[in-house]
BALOPA-486588 format. One record per residue: residue in one letter; x, z, y of N, C-alpha, C, O, CB in turn. Coordinates in steps of 0.02 Angstrom, whole numbers, padded with zeros to 5 digits, always signed. Atoms other than C-alpha are relative to their C-alpha. Glycine has a CB too. Example, Ala and Ser with C-alpha at 12.3 -4.5 7.8 and 13.67 -1.06 7.14 Angstrom:
REM residues 2
A+00045+00000-00059+00615+00390-00225+00045+00000+00060+00097+00033+00059-00050+00062+00001
S-00042-00003-00059+00684+00357-00053-00039+00037+00055-00014+00045+00110+00020-00071+00023
//
This chain:
REM residues 282
M+00018-00075-00046-05375+03549-00333+00070-00056+00085+00101-00109+00091+00058+00129-00069
Y-00015+00028-00052-05311+03539-00149+00049+00032+00030+00040+00085+00060-00047-00010+00036
P-00045-00082-00056-05144+03615-00070-00016+00020+00065-00047-00010+00109+00084-00008+00023
I+00004-00013-00058-05124+03731+00049+00070-00019+00013+00116-00019-00028-00025+00065+00015
I-00056+00053-00068-04993+03644+00191+00017+00047+00024+00076+00043+00042-00030-00058+00067
R-00038-00038-00059-04963+03779+00286-00046+00090+00017-00100+00109+00039-00009-00067+00083
K+00033-00065-00005-04994+03957+00287+00001+00064+00106+00054+00074+00135+00057+00043-00081
R-00027-00066-00038-05007+04102+00448-00045+00043+00016-00106+00031+00018+00033-00010+00059
I+00031-00038+00004-05048+04251+00478-00003+00021+00091+00043+00014+00131+00025+00043-00058
L+00013+00004-00055-05164+04307+00642+00015+00046+00041+00043+00057+00095-00046-00012+00002
N-00004-00070-00064-05200+04473+00662+00004+00026-00091-00004-00016-00135-00094+00034+00085
P+00003-00048+00067-05189+04608+00489-00039-00020-00046-00029-00026-00106-00021+00067+00011
T+00049+00023+00062-05334+04554+00418-00024-00092-00001-00039-00125-00051-00082+00054+00013
V-00005+00098+00006-05350+04342+00481+00056-00036-00007+00112-00037+00018-00022-00039+00061
I-00061+00036+00006-05275+04229+00415+00006-00053-00009-00037-00067-00050+00031+00015-00034
Q+00036+00060-00037-05252+04032+00464+00021-00068-00077+00079-00068-00100+00051-00021+00107
M-00059+00025+00059-05211+03905+00308-00043-00080+00017-00099-00092+00038-00004+00046-00110
E-00025+00086-00023-05185+03706+00333-00037-00035-00060+00002-00019-00106+00104-00022-00002
I+00018+00013+00055-05282+03626+00192+00006-00068-00018-00028-00108+00014-00055+00021-00006
E+00010+00079+00012-05240+03453+00107-00063-00024-00036-00080-00018-00095+00058-00027-00043
A+00080+00026+00008-05407+03380+00103-00036-00095+00049-00089-00106+00079-00050+00086+00045
P-00007+00084-00017-05394+03168+00158-00072-00009+00030-00092-00019+00087+00016-00061-00077
L+00090+00025-00034-05593+03144+00151-00025+00038+00059-00051+00020+00112-00070+00016-00059
V+00031-00045-00064-05627+03301+00241+00012-00004+00072-00021-00020+00121+00018+00064-00008
A-00050+00013-00099-05494+03307+00396-00043-00081+00012-00063-00088+00070+00145-00020-00003
R+00022+00079-00025-05575+03089+00388-00062+00003+00059-00069-00029+00110-00035-00049-00074
K+00096-00009-00016-05781+03163+00425-00021+00073+00049-00066+00088+00088-00052+00017-00097
A+00043-00081-00055-05791+03345+00504+00004-00029+00064+00048-00066+00086+00053+00096+00007
R+00047-00040-00079-05872+03371+00669+00039+00073+00001+00067+00099-00048-00115+00020-00012
P+00024-00071-00050-05861+03537+00774-00042+00007-00024-00088-00034-00028-00014+00005+00075
G+00055-00014+00025-05954+03651+00683-00066+00006-00051-00121+00031-00062-00002-00009+00020
Q+00031-00014+00072-05976+03610+00529+00051+00019-00048+00106+00027-00021-00036-00062-00029
F-00041-00055+00061-05884+03694+00359+00003-00017-00055-00040-00054-00079-00026+00065-00015
I+00004+00030+00066-05822+03675+00198-00038+00059-00043-00076+00095-00012+00077-00022-00030
I+00012-00015+00037-05859+03760+00036+00078+00019-00064+00120-00025-00072-00052-00046-00003
L-00077+00005+00066-05700+03808-00113-00005+00062-00033-00021+00116-00009+00096-00003+00035
R-00025-00036+00062-05666+03895-00260+00078+00025+00016+00116-00022+00029-00003-00055-00070
V-00089-00017-00006-05482+03976-00237+00001-00023-00080+00012-00081-00097+00036+00105+00022
N-00006+00036+00106-05490+03978-00473-00081-00025+00004-00123-00026+00049+00013+00093-00097
E+00026+00002+00020-05592+03929-00567-00050+00019-00043-00092-00015-00074+00018-00012+00006
E+00037-00037-00006-05663+04075-00598-00045+00052+00053-00084+00099+00045+00023+00013-00028
G+00042-00006-00054-05711+04084-00415-00055+00010+00013-00094+00003-00034+00000-00031+00023
E+00045+00008-00013-05838+04104-00331-00008-00044+00073+00035-00047+00117-00020+00057-00008
R-00019+00023-00033-05898+03999-00225-00013+00015+00104-00059+00044+00133-00015-00048-00037
I+00013-00047-00076-05851+04021-00012-00019-00047+00059+00011-00100+00058+00078+00043+00029
P-00020+00057-00024-05909+03928+00140+00018+00045+00062-00008+00096+00085-00053-00066+00003
L-00053-00033-00068-05768+03957+00291-00017-00055+00051-00021-00111+00027+00103+00005-00016
T-00013+00065-00053-05783+03843+00469+00024-00050-00025+00034-00065-00084+00043+00010+00056
I-00033+00078-00009-05715+03689+00498+00053+00024+00050+00024-00007+00095-00059-00072+00036
A-00016-00029-00045-05586+03775+00631+00064-00053+00015+00110-00030+00049+00007+00076-00013
G-00038+00057-00034-05478+03594+00657+00003-00034-00060-00012-00018-00118+00073+00014+00040
T-00011+00016+00054-05430+03463+00583+00057-00075+00037+00062-00088+00097-00077-00008-00050
N-00060-00013-00043-05265+03350+00581-00029-00081-00060-00014-00076-00120+00080+00078+00006
P+00009+00062+00046-05340+03144+00499+00037-00017-00010+00035-00042-00067-00026-00048+00008
E-00043+00034+00000-05189+03087+00523+00053+00009-00069+00077-00036-00104+00022+00009+00062
E-00041-00024+00027-05081+03217+00420-00053-00017-00050-00037-00066-00083+00032+00064+00019
G+00019+00031+00043-05244+03208+00301-00037+00075-00004-00086+00075-00041+00048-00039-00053
T+00002-00052-00001-05265+03417+00339-00084+00039+00010-00129+00000+00024+00049+00009+00045
V+00042+00002-00040-05405+03516+00382-00004+00094+00001-00015+00140-00038-00066-00052-00025
K-00019-00079-00021-05377+03681+00456-00068+00057-00008-00127+00041+00000+00026-00002+00091
I+00071-00032+00010-05490+03847+00418+00035+00079+00022+00094+00091+00009-00041-00010-00096
I-00043-00054+00025-05451+04022+00444-00081+00051-00012-00142+00047-00002+00075+00033+00068
F+00052-00052+00042-05529+04175+00361+00012+00073+00031+00068+00093+00048+00018+00003-00091
Q-00031-00060+00004-05560+04358+00394+00011+00030-00079-00025+00005-00122-00043+00046+00044
V-00017+00000+00089-05486+04438+00206-00076+00098+00010-00063+00157+00019+00153+00024-00036
V+00036-00041+00019-05665+04538+00188-00026+00042-00075-00040+00100-00087-00033-00023+00025
G+00049+00004+00070-05739+04509-00003+00063+00013-00051+00098+00063-00053-00050-00089-00017
A+00000+00012+00100-05672+04474-00178+00066-00052+00022+00127-00043+00020-00099-00056-00059
T-00025+00073-00010-05620+04293-00125+00039-00022+00053+00069-00076+00058-00048-00040+00003
T-00054+00019-00057-05530+04315+00040+00048+00028-00018+00103+00005-00004-00011+00016+00071
E-00062-00046+00006-05427+04461-00028+00036-00079-00061+00072-00129-00056-00022+00111-00046
A-00048+00084+00064-05371+04322-00188+00044-00053+00060+00105-00058+00063-00094-00085-00056
L-00012+00051-00020-05372+04176-00058+00056+00030+00032+00100-00011+00043-00050-00038+00032
K-00025-00018-00044-05272+04294+00042+00095+00003-00034+00144+00025-00004-00046+00068+00024
H-00062-00041+00028-05116+04311-00080+00018-00078-00011+00079-00081-00004-00006+00067-00074
K-00039+00039-00013-05099+04097-00101+00052+00010+00039+00063+00061+00071-00025-00036+00014
E-00055-00017-00073-04945+04056+00009-00011-00100+00003-00042-00132-00040+00123+00051-00023
A-00030+00070+00015-04902+03864+00042+00034-00022-00023+00092-00001-00029+00013-00027+00024
G-00048+00008+00051-04853+03764-00062-00073+00018-00050-00112-00030-00046+00083+00056+00000
E+00083-00002+00068-05028+03823-00210-00047-00048+00012-00064-00084+00059-00059+00077+00002
A+00081+00031-00020-05169+03751-00220-00084+00052+00015-00096+00107-00011-00018-00051-00077
V+00073-00038+00053-05367+03810-00215-00051-00071-00049-00061-00130-00039-00079+00050+00080
Q+00052+00063+00047-05490+03726-00363-00042-00026+00051-00100-00026+00031-00058+00032-00071
D+00068+00013-00028-05597+03674-00248-00019-00013+00085-00030+00043+00109-00037+00060-00023
F+00004+00015-00079-05626+03610-00048-00034-00049+00002+00001-00099+00002+00061-00014+00041
A+00053+00042-00046-05795+03504+00004-00027+00026+00042-00036+00084+00060-00051-00027-00025
G+00024-00002-00050-05864+03457+00121+00013-00050+00051+00045-00093+00021+00010+00049+00014
P+00042-00052-00035-05900+03439+00268-00067+00000+00015-00095-00051+00036+00021+00010+00051
L+00058-00009+00002-06051+03496+00273-00049+00033+00070-00028+00038+00127+00001+00036-00057
G+00021-00017-00068-06182+03563+00389-00023-00038+00060-00011-00098+00059+00041+00027+00020
M-00023+00076-00056-06209+03471+00552+00042+00020+00042+00051+00080+00053-00062-00038+00053
A-00014-00031-00096-06113+03462+00727-00026+00041+00039-00086+00055+00040-00009-00039+00048
T+00035-00027-00054-06126+03556+00861-00014-00090+00042+00008-00148+00035+00058+00074+00049
E+00028+00067-00050-06221+03439+00998+00039-00002+00052-00010+00000+00088-00078+00004+00032
T-00036+00036-00039-06086+03399+01141-00034-00031+00051-00039+00001+00103+00031-00041-00033
E+00028+00061-00024-06176+03244+01213-00049+00008+00050-00104+00023+00026-00027-00036-00052
G+00003-00029-00063-06227+03273+01406+00001+00052+00002-00051+00074+00024-00039-00010+00032
I+00006-00033-00043-06175+03418+01430+00067+00011+00043+00123-00001+00020-00029+00050-00025
E-00036-00030-00035-06081+03477+01555+00064+00034+00017+00123+00025+00033-00023+00018+00003
R-00033-00079-00027-06035+03639+01585-00054+00033-00046-00114+00028-00060-00005+00028+00101
V+00025-00036+00073-06038+03757+01446+00049+00068+00011+00106+00068+00034+00021-00055-00089
C-00047-00049-00006-05990+03944+01435+00012+00000-00072-00029-00039-00098-00020+00068+00037
I-00027-00014+00060-05920+03981+01265+00017+00058-00016+00072+00080-00002+00044-00031-00012
V-00036-00072+00004-05927+04155+01205-00015+00008-00097-00064-00001-00133-00052+00079+00066
G-00038-00025+00068-05838+04209+01029+00018+00052-00007+00070+00069+00022+00050-00025-00019
G-00052-00079+00030-05805+04383+00951+00029-00008-00082+00015-00040-00132-00064+00088-00003
G-00044+00001+00088-05694+04415+00799+00003-00047+00012-00004-00080+00064-00026+00016-00081
V+00001+00068+00047-05676+04286+00688-00022-00070+00017+00003-00125+00007-00041+00012-00054
G+00061+00022+00003-05813+04213+00730+00042-00049+00072+00015-00103+00082-00078+00063+00004
C-00039+00040-00063-05679+04138+00905+00035-00046-00042+00054-00089-00002+00056+00046+00054
A+00005+00042+00038-05622+04027+00745-00021-00065-00017+00009-00114-00038-00013+00020-00020
I+00072+00056+00013-05803+03920+00737+00026-00015+00054+00053-00070+00047-00091+00017-00007
A+00035+00024-00037-05801+03918+00929+00063-00019+00052+00061-00031+00112-00061+00044+00018
L-00048+00047-00044-05613+03854+00963-00006-00089-00004+00010-00132+00036+00079+00021-00025
P-00005+00082-00004-05647+03679+00891-00069-00003+00053-00060-00021+00111-00011-00051-00094
V+00057+00017-00065-05811+03669+00996+00001+00028+00059-00048+00028+00096-00066+00014-00013
A-00007+00019-00087-05726+03717+01160+00036-00092+00014+00019-00138+00052+00075+00074+00041
E-00015+00041-00005-05612+03594+01121-00014-00067+00013+00029-00099+00045+00014+00010-00023
A+00035+00044+00003-05731+03445+01107-00032+00000+00050-00066-00051+00055-00028-00003-00044
F+00054+00034-00074-05821+03448+01274+00048+00033+00040+00034+00043+00099-00100+00028+00018
H-00084+00015-00062-05627+03489+01350-00004-00062-00036-00043-00094-00002+00101+00058-00006
R-00050+00081+00020-05568+03321+01260-00070-00070+00049-00059-00122+00080+00002-00020-00146
Q+00019+00042-00058-05739+03252+01347+00002-00016+00037+00014-00074+00051-00021-00006+00018
G-00041+00006-00037-05719+03317+01494-00065+00016+00056-00092-00007+00106+00048-00067-00006
A+00040-00033-00022-05828+03429+01518+00037+00067+00018+00093+00083+00001-00052+00001-00043
E-00046-00074-00009-05814+03624+01604+00013+00045-00038-00040+00070-00058-00019+00039+00037
V+00034-00036+00041-05783+03735+01499+00024+00052+00037+00064+00047+00083+00008-00005-00075
T+00015-00063-00018-05815+03929+01522+00024+00062-00074-00018+00077-00117-00090-00006+00022
S+00032-00015+00060-05749+04034+01387+00020+00049-00007+00079+00052+00010+00003-00034-00052
I+00016-00072-00004-05785+04240+01348+00033+00016-00066-00004-00004-00110-00082+00021+00007
I-00015-00019+00087-05696+04297+01175+00028+00094+00005+00068+00136+00025+00089-00068-00041
G-00048-00106+00021-05683+04480+01120-00010+00027-00062-00056+00014-00101-00038+00082+00047
F-00030-00017+00063-05603+04575+00985-00010+00112+00036-00010+00145+00087+00111-00054-00014
R-00003-00071-00007-05619+04765+00942+00068+00036+00037+00064+00093+00059-00008+00024-00070
N-00073-00036-00049-05436+04811+01030+00055-00072-00012+00057-00122-00048+00048+00101-00050
Q-00046+00059-00009-05304+04705+01069+00062-00031-00085+00093-00084-00086+00053+00035+00076
D+00024+00016+00067-05266+04693+00878+00001-00043-00038+00039-00068-00079-00040+00001-00005
L+00057+00056+00009-05372+04588+00852-00004-00058+00007-00043-00098-00018-00040+00004+00026
L+00023+00064-00074-05355+04458+00971+00012-00042-00071+00018-00016-00126+00069-00023+00102
I-00037+00076+00032-05302+04260+00885-00033-00041+00064-00079-00043+00105-00034-00036-00101
L+00009+00058-00043-05296+04134+00972-00042-00006+00070-00100-00023+00081-00026-00043-00040
E+00007-00005-00046-05272+04161+01143+00030-00055+00039+00027-00063+00100+00011+00052+00007
D-00053+00035-00049-05165+04040+01196-00048-00076-00031-00059-00123+00006+00113+00012-00021
E+00042+00080+00037-05269+03886+01084-00059-00007+00045-00067-00068+00052-00038+00007-00097
F+00062-00047-00062-05434+03958+01224+00024-00036+00049-00011-00076+00081+00005+00099+00023
K-00026-00017-00080-05312+03950+01366+00007-00110+00007+00002-00140+00061+00115+00074+00007
A-00030+00015+00004-05267+03799+01319-00069-00098+00027-00059-00151+00057+00044+00037-00062
C+00051+00028-00034-05465+03718+01332-00061+00018+00024-00120+00011+00005-00011-00037-00025
S+00040-00005-00047-05534+03771+01457-00002+00016+00068+00055+00029+00087-00026+00024-00017
D-00006-00011-00067-05563+03803+01628+00035+00051+00020+00087+00053+00053-00053+00006+00025
E+00017-00088-00031-05597+04006+01642+00006-00012-00085-00012-00057-00123-00095+00042+00060
L-00016-00044+00071-05532+04120+01474-00008+00038+00061+00010+00034+00120+00077+00000-00062
I-00025-00081-00014-05570+04304+01489-00020+00029-00035-00078+00045-00048-00012+00037+00053
V-00021-00038+00059-05503+04388+01366-00040+00114+00001-00014+00164+00025+00114-00012+00011
M+00006-00091+00020-05625+04585+01305+00034+00010-00067+00054-00022-00116-00090+00033-00013
T-00018-00068+00060-05577+04724+01202-00054+00058+00024-00060+00074+00083+00100+00040+00008
D+00038-00045+00024-05709+04858+01146+00068+00065+00030+00060+00102+00078-00025-00016-00094
D-00037-00062-00047-05570+04983+01200+00042-00014+00072+00073+00028+00104+00059+00036-00048
G-00040-00027-00062-05494+04940+01348+00079-00066-00005+00106-00103+00036+00026+00110-00017
S-00090-00003+00012-05317+04892+01267+00040-00084+00029+00099-00099+00033+00019+00012-00111
Y-00037+00052+00002-05286+04727+01306-00068-00060+00063-00127-00048+00071+00018-00023-00103
G+00068+00029-00043-05391+04591+01437-00043+00032+00063-00027+00062+00114-00052-00006-00049
R+00035-00059-00073-05528+04663+01547-00069+00052-00067-00088+00019-00116-00073-00081+00102
H-00005-00073+00032-05611+04840+01451-00107-00041+00005-00151-00049+00048+00050+00105+00068
G+00099-00007+00020-05812+04797+01384-00025-00055-00036+00007-00103-00015-00059-00002+00074
N+00027+00035+00015-05913+04683+01282-00005-00069+00020-00021-00062+00079-00032+00025+00000
V+00028+00056-00018-05944+04493+01308-00030-00002+00020-00033-00059+00042-00013-00030-00020
T+00065+00025-00035-06094+04506+01386+00017+00019+00083-00022+00007+00129-00078+00044-00035
V+00019-00048-00068-06026+04608+01542+00033-00069+00055+00012-00082+00112+00057+00103+00006
P-00001+00051-00046-05937+04452+01608-00058-00055+00012-00071-00082+00066+00053-00031-00016
L+00047+00043-00023-06087+04339+01557-00032+00011+00051-00043-00026+00098-00038-00012-00037
K+00085-00017-00077-06223+04427+01676+00037-00013+00030+00023-00065+00059-00052+00080+00033
E-00020+00014-00091-06090+04431+01818-00009-00106+00009-00042-00155+00027+00126+00039+00022
M+00005+00098+00007-06077+04238+01808-00059+00009+00000-00073+00019+00059+00031-00058-00072
L+00052+00021+00011-06241+04230+01763-00038-00022+00060-00064-00075+00077-00026+00040-00035
E+00029-00047-00053-06300+04336+01911+00027-00039+00079-00001-00052+00132+00037+00090-00015
A-00052+00040-00056-06176+04252+02029-00021-00073+00006+00010-00117+00036+00085-00001-00025
G+00015+00088-00011-06274+04085+02009+00025-00051-00037-00009-00102-00045+00023-00026+00062
K-00023+00043+00049-06150+03997+01890-00038-00042-00027-00078-00011-00061+00023+00028-00044
P+00041+00035+00034-06241+03850+01827+00023-00026-00058+00073-00060-00049-00024-00042+00033
F-00014+00016+00088-06223+03811+01627-00063-00022-00016-00123-00007-00010+00022+00071-00057
D+00051+00079+00031-06296+03662+01555-00032+00048-00092-00080+00045-00130+00091-00114-00025
R+00026-00048+00077-06293+03795+01389+00059+00028-00006+00116+00009+00010-00025-00044-00081
I-00072-00042+00031-06191+03931+01316-00030-00021-00067-00080-00054-00083+00017+00102+00015
I-00050+00005+00065-06115+03941+01147+00005+00046-00041+00064+00047-00058+00062-00008+00011
T-00026-00056+00018-06110+04079+01065+00006+00008-00079-00036-00011-00120-00039+00050+00030
I-00014+00005+00085-06021+04118+00886+00040+00071+00004+00083+00089+00044+00055-00082-00037
G-00049-00070+00007-05965+04295+00823-00080+00047-00050-00125+00022-00084+00033+00049+00115
P+00030-00025+00052-06062+04425+00734-00071+00015+00046-00073+00035+00104+00043+00066-00039
L+00087-00006+00008-06263+04432+00735-00022+00047+00064-00053+00037+00116-00029+00046-00085
I+00003-00098-00074-06267+04611+00854+00025-00072+00049-00012-00118+00066+00101+00118-00010
M-00023+00053-00069-06154+04493+00986-00053-00006+00004-00096+00031+00027+00044-00070+00003
M+00042+00037-00052-06255+04348+00994-00074+00001+00008-00105-00042+00041+00011-00062-00008
K+00059-00036-00019-06428+04459+00977+00012+00011+00086-00021-00025+00124-00005+00077-00048
F-00036-00033-00037-06337+04547+01125-00002-00085+00078-00028-00086+00133+00089+00033-00055
V-00019+00065-00048-06277+04337+01211-00072-00009+00015-00090+00004+00072+00043-00076-00037
V+00091+00008-00013-06484+04299+01197-00019-00012+00034-00041-00061+00064-00042+00034+00000
A+00041-00046-00054-06531+04446+01288+00030-00004+00069-00005+00028+00107-00001+00080-00022
A-00025-00003-00050-06444+04428+01426-00021-00072+00052-00055-00072+00104+00069+00014-00020
A+00007+00084-00009-06448+04227+01460-00077-00001+00011-00092-00033+00061+00026-00053-00076
K+00068+00012+00012-06644+04238+01427-00044-00016+00079-00074-00068+00093-00028+00071-00043
P+00001-00001-00040-06680+04290+01595+00018-00051+00066-00011-00063+00120+00014+00038-00013
F-00002+00072-00023-06609+04147+01656+00001-00071-00005+00023-00118+00027+00022-00002+00016
G+00025+00068+00008-06671+04022+01577+00031-00048-00044+00003-00093-00074-00001-00028+00059
V-00029+00054+00012-06517+03943+01519-00004-00007-00091-00030+00031-00133+00075+00006+00038
P-00008+00028+00098-06488+03863+01324+00011+00008-00022+00057-00028-00040+00015-00032-00040
V-00071-00021+00028-06423+03962+01222-00002-00025-00070-00060-00027-00092+00016+00085+00003
T-00011+00056+00072-06369+03861+01039+00071+00098-00045+00118+00136-00032+00079-00139+00041
V-00005-00062+00084-06323+04011+00880+00043-00042-00054+00036-00100-00073-00102+00017-00052
S-00025+00060+00060-06198+03967+00744-00039+00071-00057-00053+00129-00042+00125-00030-00010
M+00043-00070+00026-06286+04075+00605+00040-00032-00071+00042-00089-00094-00113+00010+00008
N-00050+00003+00040-06162+04112+00470-00020+00049-00073+00022+00087-00096+00064+00023+00044
P+00028-00044+00037-06308+04194+00312+00039-00003-00045+00096-00022-00034-00062-00005-00016
I-00040-00026+00064-06249+04235+00139-00030-00075-00017-00076-00104+00011-00021+00085-00053
M+00007+00096-00016-06247+04044+00087+00031+00004-00099+00068+00053-00105+00089-00059+00097
I-00023+00034+00054-06201+03981-00122+00044-00070-00029+00100-00085-00049-00044-00002-00016
D-00025+00087+00005-06215+03786-00139+00004-00047+00074+00032-00102+00081-00066-00046-00053
G-00022+00056-00057-06223+03721+00039-00066-00092+00001-00090-00140+00032+00108-00026-00035
T+00070+00073-00032-06351+03593+00016-00070+00003-00018-00099-00048-00038+00013-00083-00033
G+00067-00017-00038-06529+03695+00045-00047-00009-00079-00099-00038-00097-00024-00068+00082
M+00015-00005+00061-06546+03726-00122-00051+00061-00049-00103+00055-00081+00059-00003-00017
C-00003-00036+00039-06531+03905-00191-00048+00031+00047-00083+00076+00025+00062+00024-00026
G+00011-00035-00050-06596+03949-00028+00030+00086+00025+00010+00138+00051-00064-00006-00010
G-00017-00095-00034-06505+04108+00012+00021+00000+00052+00032+00051+00084+00055+00051-00031
C+00006-00033-00078-06473+04046+00175-00040-00004+00043-00018-00002+00101+00038-00014+00036
R+00034-00002-00029-06615+04039+00239-00017+00057+00065-00015+00118+00056-00029-00009-00040
I+00032-00042-00055-06678+04110+00414-00076-00037+00003-00107-00086-00015+00048-00003+00080
T+00077+00027-00008-06836+04145+00484-00005-00016+00083+00024+00023+00122-00065+00067-00027
L+00004+00015-00065-06881+04058+00658-00064+00024+00028-00113+00013-00007+00009-00068+00009
N+00040+00014-00056-06997+04104+00809-00025-00043+00007-00058-00010+00047+00019+00003+00045
R+00013+00076-00047-07069+03910+00866-00059+00006-00019-00095+00011-00069+00038-00081-00016
N+00066-00010-00037-07193+03922+00957-00082+00023-00045-00131-00005-00069-00009-00077+00037
G+00066-00056+00049-07312+04074+00873+00015+00000-00076-00023+00031-00113-00095-00035+00005
E+00020+00010+00061-07254+04026+00706+00066+00027-00021+00113+00022+00018-00024-00073-00023
R-00068-00040+00050-07114+04123+00575+00003-00098-00053-00031-00125-00097-00045+00115-00078
V-00012+00048+00073-07037+03958+00490+00056+00009+00009+00089+00041+00051-00021-00082-00013
T-00048-00027+00049-06916+03944+00377+00057-00071+00004+00045-00130-00009-00043+00019-00088
K-00048+00077+00016-06744+03831+00388+00043+00052-00054+00038+00109-00076+00061-00049+00088
F-00053-00035+00028-06585+03836+00295+00068-00017+00035+00089-00074+00048+00003-00014-00073
A-00071+00022-00031-06405+03882+00378+00050-00082-00024+00072-00123+00017+00049+00070-00025
C-00038+00029+00051-06314+03769+00267-00033-00075+00016+00017-00110+00026-00011+00037-00082
V+00015+00058+00002-06422+03593+00288-00065+00003+00056-00112-00037+00056-00011-00023-00075
D+00030+00012-00075-06507+03643+00467+00027+00022+00048+00002+00028+00103-00057+00021+00014
G-00051-00042-00037-06361+03725+00533+00038-00043+00000+00036-00104-00007+00026+00064-00022
P+00014-00054-00023-06268+03807+00572-00039+00042+00055-00062+00098+00049+00036+00006+00000
D+00021-00009-00046-06330+03804+00744-00081-00014-00005-00117-00055-00034+00039-00033+00041
F+00075+00010-00027-06497+03845+00817-00020+00020+00066+00013+00057+00102-00046+00034-00039
D+00029-00044-00047-06603+03882+00944+00018+00079+00031-00014+00106-00013-00053+00002-00025
G-00037-00077+00017-06527+04084+00990-00087+00003+00004-00115-00008-00050+00071+00059+00068
Y+00057-00009-00009-06706+04107+01052-00050+00003-00033-00100+00036-00018-00008-00024+00026
E+00037+00009+00044-06783+04052+00910+00006+00060-00045-00044+00090-00065+00012-00060-00025
I-00063-00031+00068-06655+04159+00782-00062+00084+00009-00080+00111+00061+00140+00014+00043
D+00013-00071+00019-06745+04333+00706+00055+00013-00033+00085+00004-00086-00062+00015-00040
F-00079-00055+00036-06611+04437+00713-00002+00063-00024+00054+00083-00039+00058+00021+00052
D+00011-00045+00048-06663+04580+00631-00012-00027-00067+00040-00016-00099-00050+00038+00018
E+00002+00032+00035-06717+04492+00495+00072-00016-00027+00086+00022-00073-00036-00038+00023
A-00057+00043-00005-06544+04395+00486+00042+00101-00019+00067+00122-00071+00014-00063+00102
M-00036-00076-00018-06469+04585+00512+00026+00029-00081+00076+00049-00111-00071+00066+00043
S+00004-00049+00041-06550+04643+00374+00016-00011-00050+00041+00029-00090-00045+00024-00005
R-00022+00010+00087-06533+04510+00219+00050+00022+00029+00029+00078+00042+00005-00076-00054
G-00075+00029-00020-06342+04500+00295+00049+00092-00026+00109+00106-00022+00004-00033+00123
R-00010-00054+00016-06329+04680+00233-00025+00038-00058-00029+00098-00070-00011+00022+00043
M+00061-00023+00094-06440+04661+00031+00076-00002-00009+00087-00062-00008-00080-00075-00068
Y-00046+00052+00064-06276+04629-00048+00074+00029+00019+00127+00001+00007-00003-00110+00014
A-00066-00035-00065-06147+04760+00073+00032+00013-00077+00078-00013-00110-00020+00096+00076
D-00065-00038+00066-06103+04869-00081+00037-00047-00076+00084-00044-00115-00051+00076-00048
F-00013+00042+00055-06100+04747-00200+00076-00020+00018+00125-00002-00014-00056-00065-00007
E-00063+00040-00017-05960+04644-00105+00080+00070+00000+00141+00064-00007-00022-00045+00098
R-00100-00035+00010-05833+04821-00100+00005+00007-00051+00061+00011-00075+00034+00075+00029
Q-00011-00014+00090-05857+04846-00268+00060-00055-00015+00120-00051-00005-00087-00024-00059
A-00067+00078-00021-05777+04653-00292+00033+00004+00018+00077-00015-00020+00003-00053+00036
Y-00058+00018-00047-05657+04665-00161+00043+00092-00013+00101+00106+00004-00039-00027+00106
E-00058-00068+00031-05587+04855-00227+00022-00004-00079+00070+00027-00104-00043+00088+00006
E-00026+00039+00078-05594+04759-00428+00066-00045+00020+00123-00046-00003-00071-00064-00038
T-00081+00058-00008-05480+04618-00348+00062+00058+00032+00104+00074-00010-00014-00088+00083
C-00036-00012-00017-05378+04712-00243+00032+00059-00047+00088+00077-00029-00015+00000+00056
N-00030-00036+00052-05344+04842-00401+00045-00054-00036+00104-00044-00048-00056+00036-00047
L-00041+00030+00039-05297+04688-00495+00039-00029+00019+00078-00047-00024-00018-00028-00033
F-00107+00032-00022-05134+04604-00380+00031+00074+00016+00091+00086+00014+00020-00070+00109
R-00067-00072+00003-05092+04804-00350+00049-00014-00085+00109-00013-00097-00059+00113-00007
Q-00046-00038+00080-05043+04818-00549+00014-00092-00041+00029-00106-00099-00085+00081-00078
A-00074+00072+00023-04970+04605-00550+00066+00009-00008+00102-00040-00022+00016-00056+00054
//
């Protein structure tokens, strides 16, 4: 069992927890993830590592309540524990040799983007961060991004906070103005990452995307997290859990990835509603 040390509500649907997992905390690097089970009967779900404290032996996770397992996890409190907490898994984000980076995060994807931005900041890179949300109520981690960014731009779809519009608006402005980036790293909804890649392509700036497809075992055995790359005129299959989660954004078949991501939407909704009913009756 892995104790929950702290719990923090970031917005109505997003929760941060710090879990005691010393071995994971010691080895984890930005961009990697863990797989947890809430209880013995629970399913395995991947969650990106949002930060670590090796001295305290804790790992920070941030999750959005969207399905049965995250609904069950939401009801856990500090002092309780989760059944399993395996990791770190996946490949860490490459940061070496990059002096000017633009981090583009969307929604709960900002929880994944933050430790990457912090890693670049620690190594002395110039960090520009663009984070976007549907509205002000869903805003998370603004202060944390301010602390590790040379420039931070906050966007909301409805204009209720920061600038009005999506994350590609300021990105295009900076690229058109000739602002030099060695790399753009984008993490968030697939449709957002697709348009970030499209915005950067005319300028030839390398773009790294973080993929979070359906995943079960996290070791490359189940094949559930497979994605298709268009590489040198050939279609290549890779697995996000062992080959990623970071990939060259120009190679990703986003349309296929979005189609696969919707495959189990009805099942997930039914499982979520059943879990909610269990907690209401408890």
